[in-house]
C-alpha positions as CSV (number, residue, x, y, z in Angstrom):
1,X,-82.5,132.7,-17.2
2,X,-79.4,131.9,-19.3
3,X,-81.4,129.6,-21.6
4,X,-84.2,132.1,-21.9
5,X,-81.7,134.8,-22.9
6,X,-80.2,132.5,-25.6
7,X,-83.7,131.7,-26.9
8,X,-84.7,135.4,-27.2
9,X,-81.3,136.2,-28.8
10,X,-81.9,133.5,-31.4
11,X,-85.4,134.9,-32.1
12,X,-84.1,138.4,-32.5
13,X,-80.8,137.9,-34.3
14,X,-80.5,134.4,-35.9
15,X,-83.7,132.4,-36.2
16,X,-82.2,129.8,-38.5
17,X,-79.4,128.7,-36.1
18,X,-79.6,125.3,-34.4
19,X,-79.5,125.3,-30.6
20,X,-77.8,122.3,-29.0
21,X,-78.5,122.2,-25.2
22,X,-76.7,119.9,-22.8
23,X,-79.4,118.6,-20.5
24,X,-79.6,115.6,-18.2
25,X,-81.2,112.1,-17.8
26,X,-82.1,113.3,-14.3
27,X,-85.1,115.1,-15.8
28,X,-86.9,111.8,-16.1
29,X,-86.3,110.5,-12.6
30,X,-86.8,106.7,-12.1
31,X,-90.3,105.8,-13.5
32,X,-91.6,102.3,-13.4
33,X,-91.8,102.2,-17.2
34,X,-89.3,102.4,-20.0
35,X,-87.8,105.9,-20.5
36,X,-88.2,107.0,-24.1
37,X,-86.2,109.6,-25.9
38,X,-88.1,112.8,-25.1
39,X,-91.6,111.7,-26.2
40,X,-94.1,108.9,-25.3
41,X,-97.1,107.7,-27.3
42,X,-100.1,107.0,-25.1
43,X,-103.7,105.9,-25.5
44,X,-106.2,107.4,-23.1
45,X,-109.9,106.9,-23.2
46,X,-109.7,105.5,-26.7
47,X,-107.6,108.4,-28.2
48,X,-103.8,108.2,-29.0
49,X,-101.3,111.0,-29.0
50,X,-97.5,111.5,-28.8
51,X,-96.6,113.7,-25.8
52,X,-93.5,115.0,-24.0
53,X,-92.3,112.2,-21.7
54,X,-93.3,113.0,-18.0
55,X,-90.5,114.6,-16.0
56,X,-89.8,113.7,-12.3
57,X,-86.8,115.6,-11.3
58,X,-85.3,114.8,-7.9
59,X,-83.4,118.0,-7.2
60,X,-83.6,121.8,-7.9
61,X,-80.8,121.4,-10.3
62,X,-82.6,118.7,-12.4
63,X,-85.8,120.7,-12.1
64,X,-84.1,123.7,-13.6
65,X,-83.1,121.5,-16.6
66,X,-86.8,120.5,-16.9
67,X,-87.7,124.2,-17.1
68,X,-85.0,124.7,-19.8
69,X,-86.5,121.8,-21.9
70,X,-90.0,123.2,-21.6
71,X,-88.9,126.7,-22.6
72,X,-87.0,125.4,-25.6
73,X,-89.9,123.1,-26.7
74,X,-92.3,126.1,-26.5
75,X,-90.1,128.4,-28.6
76,X,-89.6,125.7,-31.2
77,X,-93.4,125.4,-31.5
78,X,-94.2,129.1,-31.2
79,X,-91.2,130.7,-33.1
80,X,-90.0,127.9,-35.3
81,X,-86.6,127.5,-33.6
82,X,-84.7,124.3,-34.2
83,X,-83.2,122.6,-31.1
84,X,-81.6,119.4,-29.9
85,X,-81.8,118.6,-26.2
86,X,-79.1,116.2,-25.1
87,X,-80.2,114.4,-22.0
88,X,-76.8,113.3,-20.7
89,X,-76.1,110.5,-18.2
90,X,-73.3,110.3,-15.7
91,X,-70.0,111.2,-17.3
92,X,-66.8,109.4,-16.4
93,X,-63.2,109.7,-17.5
94,X,-60.6,112.4,-17.4
95,X,-58.8,112.2,-20.7
96,X,-59.4,113.0,-24.3
97,X,-56.9,112.9,-27.2
98,X,-56.4,116.6,-26.7
99,X,-55.8,116.6,-23.0
100,X,-53.2,113.9,-23.4
101,X,-51.0,116.4,-25.1
102,X,-49.8,117.9,-21.8
103,X,-50.3,117.0,-18.1
104,X,-51.5,120.5,-17.3
105,X,-54.5,120.0,-19.5
106,X,-55.7,117.2,-17.2
107,X,-59.3,117.5,-16.1
108,X,-60.5,117.9,-12.5
109,X,-61.6,114.7,-10.7
110,X,-64.3,115.2,-8.0
111,X,-64.7,112.4,-5.4
112,X,-66.4,114.1,-2.5
113,X,-70.0,113.4,-1.4
114,X,-71.5,116.4,-3.3
115,X,-69.8,116.6,-6.7
116,X,-68.1,113.2,-6.9
117,X,-70.0,110.5,-8.8
118,X,-70.2,107.0,-7.4
119,X,-67.7,105.7,-9.9
120,X,-65.2,108.5,-9.1
121,X,-65.6,107.9,-5.4
122,X,-65.1,104.1,-5.8
123,X,-61.9,104.6,-7.9
124,X,-60.4,107.0,-5.3
125,X,-61.4,104.7,-2.5
126,X,-59.8,101.7,-4.1
127,X,-56.6,103.6,-4.8
128,X,-56.2,104.7,-1.2
129,X,-57.3,101.5,0.5
130,X,-60.7,102.8,1.7
131,X,-63.7,100.5,1.5
132,X,-66.1,101.3,-1.4
133,X,-69.0,103.2,0.2
134,X,-72.3,101.9,-1.4
135,X,-75.2,104.1,-0.4
136,X,-78.0,102.1,1.1
137,X,-79.1,99.0,-0.9
138,X,-77.0,100.0,-4.0
139,X,-79.7,99.4,-6.5
140,X,-79.7,103.0,-7.8
141,X,-79.3,102.7,-11.6
142,X,-78.3,105.3,-14.1
143,X,-76.9,105.8,-17.6
144,X,-73.2,106.3,-18.0
145,X,-70.9,107.5,-20.8
146,X,-67.2,108.2,-21.4
147,X,-66.1,111.8,-21.5
148,X,-64.9,111.2,-25.1
149,X,-68.4,110.2,-26.0
150,X,-69.8,113.4,-24.6
151,X,-67.6,115.3,-27.1
152,X,-68.6,112.9,-29.9
153,X,-72.3,113.2,-29.2
154,X,-72.2,117.0,-29.2
155,X,-70.4,116.9,-32.5
156,X,-72.9,114.5,-34.0
157,X,-75.8,116.7,-32.9
158,X,-74.2,119.7,-34.6
159,X,-73.4,117.8,-37.8
160,X,-77.0,116.6,-38.0
161,X,-79.2,119.6,-37.1
162,X,-82.9,119.5,-36.2
163,X,-85.4,120.8,-38.7
164,X,-87.0,124.3,-38.3
165,X,-89.6,124.1,-35.5
166,X,-88.4,120.7,-34.3
167,X,-87.5,120.1,-30.7
168,X,-85.4,116.9,-30.8
169,X,-84.4,114.9,-27.7
170,X,-81.5,112.5,-27.6
171,X,-80.7,110.4,-24.5
172,X,-77.0,110.7,-24.3
173,X,-75.5,107.7,-22.6
174,X,-74.0,104.4,-23.7
175,X,-74.5,101.9,-20.8
176,X,-76.5,101.4,-17.6
177,X,-75.1,100.4,-14.2
178,X,-76.4,100.1,-10.7
179,X,-74.2,101.3,-7.8
180,X,-73.6,97.7,-6.8
181,X,-72.6,96.8,-10.4
182,X,-70.1,99.7,-10.4
183,X,-68.6,98.5,-7.1
184,X,-68.2,95.0,-8.5
185,X,-66.5,96.4,-11.7
186,X,-64.1,98.5,-9.6
187,X,-63.4,95.6,-7.3
188,X,-62.5,93.3,-10.2
189,X,-60.4,95.9,-11.9
190,X,-58.6,96.7,-8.6
191,X,-57.7,93.0,-8.1
192,X,-56.0,93.0,-11.5
193,X,-53.8,95.8,-10.2
194,X,-53.1,94.0,-6.9
195,X,-55.4,96.1,-4.8
196,X,-57.4,94.6,-1.9
197,X,-60.8,96.2,-2.6
198,X,-63.5,95.9,0.1
199,X,-67.1,97.2,0.0
200,X,-69.3,98.5,2.7
201,X,-72.8,99.8,2.9
202,X,-73.4,103.2,4.4
203,X,-76.6,105.2,5.2
204,X,-77.8,106.9,2.1
205,X,-77.6,110.7,2.4
206,X,-79.7,111.2,-0.7
207,X,-83.4,111.2,-1.2
208,X,-83.9,108.5,-3.8
209,X,-85.3,105.0,-4.4
210,X,-82.5,102.5,-3.7
211,X,-84.2,99.7,-5.7
212,X,-86.1,100.5,-8.8
213,X,-86.8,99.7,-12.5
214,X,-84.7,101.5,-15.0
215,X,-84.6,101.0,-18.7
216,X,-83.9,104.1,-20.8
217,X,-83.8,104.1,-24.6
218,X,-80.7,105.5,-26.3
219,X,-80.7,104.6,-29.9
220,X,-80.9,108.0,-31.8
221,X,-77.2,108.9,-31.4
222,X,-76.1,105.4,-32.3
223,X,-78.2,105.6,-35.5
224,X,-76.4,108.9,-36.4
225,X,-73.0,107.2,-36.0
226,X,-72.0,107.3,-32.3
227,X,-69.2,104.7,-31.7
228,X,-69.2,104.4,-27.9
229,X,-66.3,103.6,-25.6
230,X,-67.3,101.0,-23.0
231,X,-66.5,101.2,-19.3
232,X,-65.1,97.7,-19.2
233,X,-62.5,98.8,-21.8
234,X,-61.4,102.0,-20.1
235,X,-61.8,101.5,-16.3
236,X,-58.2,100.5,-15.7
237,X,-56.5,102.9,-18.1
238,X,-58.6,106.1,-17.7
239,X,-59.7,105.8,-14.1
240,X,-58.0,103.4,-11.7
241,X,-54.5,104.0,-13.0
242,X,-55.2,107.7,-12.9
243,X,-56.4,107.7,-9.2
244,X,-53.5,105.5,-8.2
245,X,-51.0,107.9,-9.9
246,X,-52.4,110.9,-8.0
247,X,-53.5,109.1,-4.8
248,X,-51.1,111.3,-2.7
249,X,-53.3,114.3,-3.5
250,X,-56.5,112.7,-2.1
251,X,-58.0,114.4,0.9
252,X,-59.4,111.5,2.9
253,X,-61.6,113.9,4.9
254,X,-63.7,114.3,1.7
255,X,-64.4,110.6,1.1
256,X,-67.4,110.1,3.4
257,X,-70.6,112.0,2.7
258,X,-71.1,115.1,4.9
259,X,-74.3,116.5,3.5
260,X,-77.8,115.1,4.1
261,X,-80.4,115.9,1.4
262,X,-83.1,115.6,4.0
263,X,-81.5,118.3,6.2
264,X,-80.6,120.8,3.5
265,X,-83.8,122.9,3.7
266,X,-83.8,126.0,6.0
267,X,-86.4,126.2,8.7
268,X,-89.3,128.5,7.7
269,X,-89.2,132.0,9.1
270,X,-91.9,134.6,9.8
271,X,-91.2,137.8,8.1
272,X,-93.1,141.0,9.2
273,X,-93.4,143.6,6.5
């Protein structure tokens, strides 16, 4: 509803403005073909067309983002609005040049089984001596980017607006990693700091493919000037050292997953009017 309200406000008050929407790579799911940037050219029964890339959201949250994208695309076509959809990967990191000014500007760091990303969880686990908890087979692969690049990508999109009537899609991430690859990176970085990092496999509480093909394109922001920060260059400074510094604040009861996606739905009820 928020996105719809913004679209109708643009139509009524400022049609020439450029909408930049922060979306998610989760709209695509994990198809068995390459993920393009928003659109795919297909040939069917001898005819060829460029169409919106199929969306296979795996949660109501990601599905809501699909609805946003569809509504924005429609208003660009029907009303001539200009918009850029930033399909963002998993963000890591807690510091930017601005937040470094004072400790009280430090970002939050989620490591629980609901809001904590795999990389955040692994860094906290390494810091407190808990085995890294790989969900299932650990082949789940996604795109990742440094929080500094999130800010940079939004700035680039604003500085290079879409044309009137154009619905532009950028895949906003810089590197791809599987859960197993993240565990290996954290283990290697932890060893450099003298940590004894162990890894264990735990039952996967999520509903997802644990082994799958994943190759997503992400060239448009690079072409517009994005200069990415790489995880291998920032893992020690921006993540592991951070979690070690604040490890006394870790609530170890939050480390293991406590919510099962398969059991989240309520049982159906009969309602008598």
